[in-house]
C-alpha positions in Angstrom: 104.7 124.5 82.6 104.4 121.0 81.2 101.5 120.5 83.6 99.6 123.3 82.4 100.3 122.5 78.8 99.1 118.9 79.4 95.9 120.4 81.0 95.1 122.5 78.0 95.7 119.7 75.7 93.1 117.6 78.0 90.8 120.4 77.4 91.1 120.0 73.6 90.7 116.2 73.8 87.8 116.4 76.1 86.0 118.6 73.4 86.5 115.6 70.9 85.5 113.2 73.6 82.1 115.0 73.7 81.6 114.4 70.0 82.4 110.8 70.6 80.0 110.4 73.6 77.2 112.2 71.6 77.7 110.3 68.2 78.9 107.0 68.7 75.7 105.5 70.6 73.6 106.3 67.7 76.5 105.2 65.3 77.0 108.6 63.7 80.5 109.7 62.4 82.7 111.7 64.5 84.3 113.3 61.5 81.4 114.7 59.7 79.4 116.8 59.7 81.0 119.4 61.8 79.7 120.2 65.3 76.1 121.3 65.5 73.5 122.0 68.2 71.6 118.9 69.0 68.5 121.0 69.5 68.2 123.3 66.2 70.8 121.5 64.1 72.6 124.6 63.4 76.3 124.2 62.7 78.6 125.7 65.6 81.0 128.3 64.6 84.7 127.8 65.6 84.6 130.7 68.1 81.6 129.0 69.8 83.4 125.7 70.0 86.4 126.7 72.1 86.7 124.3 75.0 85.1 125.6 78.3 85.5 129.2 77.3 82.8 129.2 74.7 80.4 127.6 77.2 81.1 130.4 79.8 80.8 133.2 77.1 77.5 131.8 75.9 76.3 131.3 79.5 75.5 127.6 78.6 73.3 128.3 75.8 73.2 127.8 72.2 73.8 131.1 70.2 71.2 130.2 67.6 68.1 128.8 69.5 69.1 129.6 73.0 68.5 126.1 74.2 70.5 125.1 77.2 73.7 123.2 76.5 74.2 120.1 78.6 76.5 120.5 81.7 78.1 117.3 80.3 80.2 119.2 77.8 82.2 121.4 80.3 82.3 118.6 82.8 83.9 116.1 80.4 86.5 118.7 79.2 87.4 119.7 82.8 87.7 116.1 84.0 89.8 115.0 81.2 92.1 118.2 81.7 92.3 117.4 85.3 93.3 113.7 84.8 96.1 114.8 82.2 97.4 117.2 84.6 97.3 114.6 87.5 99.2 112.1 85.4 101.8 114.4 84.1 102.2 116.1 87.4 103.0 112.7 89.0 105.0 110.9 86.3 106.1 113.7 83.9 105.7 113.3 80.1 106.6 109.9 79.1 105.5 107.2 76.8 103.8 105.4 79.8 102.0 108.6 81.0 100.8 109.2 77.3 99.4 105.7 77.5 97.6 106.5 80.7 96.2 109.7 79.3 94.9 107.7 76.3 93.4 105.1 78.6 91.6 107.6 81.0 90.2 109.5 78.0 88.6 106.2 76.7 87.3 105.6 80.2 85.6 109.1 80.1 83.8 108.2 77.0 82.7 104.8 78.3 81.5 106.3 81.6 79.3 108.9 80.0 77.9 106.7 77.1 76.9 104.0 79.4 75.5 106.3 82.1 73.2 108.1 79.5 72.4 105.2 76.9 73.7 101.9 78.5 76.1 101.7 75.6 79.7 100.8 75.5 80.9 101.6 71.9 82.8 99.1 70.1 85.3 101.7 68.7 86.6 102.1 72.4 86.2 98.5 73.6 87.3 96.5 70.9 89.7 99.3 69.4 91.2 99.7 72.9 91.9 95.9 73.3 93.8 95.8 70.1 95.7 99.2 71.1 96.4 97.5 74.5 97.7 94.4 72.9 99.8 96.3 70.5 101.6 98.6 73.2 102.3 95.8 75.5 105.5 94.6 74.0 106.8 98.2 74.3 105.5 99.6 77.5 105.8 96.5 79.7 103.1 95.1 82.0 103.7 93.8 85.5 103.5 90.1 85.5 100.5 88.0 86.8 99.2 84.9 85.1 101.9 85.0 82.5 104.8 84.8 85.3 103.1 81.7 86.7 102.6 80.1 83.3 106.3 80.6 82.5 107.5 79.4 85.9 105.7 76.1 85.4 106.8 75.8 81.8 110.6 76.6 83.1 110.8 79.3 80.3 112.5 82.6 80.6 111.5 84.6 77.5 112.3 88.3 76.8 110.5 90.7 79.1 108.4 92.0 75.9 107.2 88.3 75.4 106.1 88.1 78.9 104.2 91.5 78.8 102.5 90.7 75.3 101.4 87.1 76.9 100.1 89.0 79.9 98.2 91.4 77.7 96.6 88.6 75.5 96.0 86.3 78.5 94.2 89.0 80.4 91.9 89.9 77.4 91.1 86.2 76.7 90.7 85.2 80.3 88.6 88.1 81.4 86.5 88.2 78.3 85.9 84.4 78.2 85.2 84.0 81.9 82.9 87.0 82.2 81.1 85.9 79.2 80.5 82.5 80.6 79.3 84.0 83.8 76.9 86.2 82.0 75.6 83.5 79.9 75.0 81.2 82.9 73.3 84.0 84.9 71.0 84.6 81.8 70.2 80.9 81.4 69.4 80.6 85.2 67.4 83.9 85.8 66.3 84.7 82.1 67.8 88.2 82.9 70.9 89.8 81.3 73.3 89.9 84.4 76.1 91.2 82.4 76.2 92.7 78.9 78.4 91.9 76.1 79.7 95.5 76.2 80.8 95.1 79.7 82.5 91.8 79.0 84.3 93.6 76.0 85.2 96.5 78.3 86.9 94.3 80.9 88.8 92.5 78.3 90.1 95.8 76.9 91.2 97.0 80.4 93.1 93.6 80.8 94.8 94.2 77.6 96.1 97.5 78.7 97.1 96.7 82.4 97.2 93.0 82.9 95.4 90.6 85.2 96.2 91.9 88.8 95.1 95.5 88.0 92.0 94.3 86.1 91.2 92.2 89.2 91.5 95.4 91.4 89.1 97.3 89.0 86.5 94.4 89.0 86.4 94.3 92.8 86.1 97.9 93.4 83.5 98.6 90.5 81.4 95.7 91.5 81.5 96.8 95.2 80.5 100.3 94.4 77.9 99.2 91.8 76.5 96.7 94.5 76.2 99.4 97.2 74.8 101.9 94.7 72.3 99.3 93.3 70.9 98.2 96.7 70.6 101.8 98.0 68.8 103.1 94.9 66.3 100.0 95.1 65.6 100.6 98.8 65.2 104.4 98.5 63.3 104.5 95.2 61.4 101.2 95.6 62.9 100.0 92.2 62.6 96.4 91.2 65.6 94.1 91.9 65.8 93.6 88.1 66.6 97.4 87.8 69.8 97.7 85.4 72.8 99.4 86.5 75.3 101.1 84.2 78.0 98.7 85.3 80.3 100.2 82.6 80.3 103.5 84.2 81.4 101.9 87.5 84.0 99.9 85.8 85.3 103.1 84.1 85.5 105.0 87.5 87.3 102.0 89.1 89.9 101.9 86.2 90.6 105.5 86.4 91.3 105.1 90.2 93.5 102.0 89.4 95.6 104.3 87.1 96.5 106.3 90.1 96.3 104.0 93.2 96.0 100.3 92.2 99.9 99.6 92.3 100.3 101.0 95.7 97.1 99.2 97.1 98.3 95.8 95.5 101.8 96.2 96.9 100.1 97.0 100.4 97.9 94.0 100.1 100.5 91.5 99.1 102.9 92.8 101.9 100.0 92.3 104.3 99.3 88.7 103.0 102.9 87.6 102.8 103.8 89.3 106.0 
């Protein structure tokens, strides 16, 4: 029952995510005006704005101008609902699962805004970094760099201090290092290798989950982006300077990390340590 309720809630949140995806790139308010058709600008009545159901009943077209509605709308709603159901089905309804649901919803927004517009809104990246740091003393992160630092300092602080340190260190480390790498690449090649939005996004992921999980996201996202990029260049004969929506790959890898990174990291260290 709780899984079904969480899925329905995911649909409702997904409807709002569509508003964010549509309005944040052009820097429009997500509060007003009320929902409208992007083609004819006519306001959408409440009964035509029911998540998923309205799309089916309207057969994917605006009631006023009959212009086709983008498939992105039901896809986002269904995807968000499915992710919520998977999280609650696995972990139950806890504060930790609520944090996961908030995070995957933010990743859904970043995936689609970067895919369509090559934009990663500050409302998510900077706002998410602040939220991730604020949550870290209460929903404790696994130790990464913070554990090493406190070991060498011979300090044994409270768990919430360790978690807060891991969150802040992750955001600073990944944000700073990736910004430096991007700047060096630009100076050497005169091409943006890594956008500032990508840097802020990785810092946000680190603030939410800490350093080890963010390394997992970076590795997986980079590998998939590299394979996809080479394939597109070879198949479509695009220039090697062709820009990929790297944030979309990071978002997909971050969602994967929510479900499987812990198990994969445990398996990896067991393999290394023997």
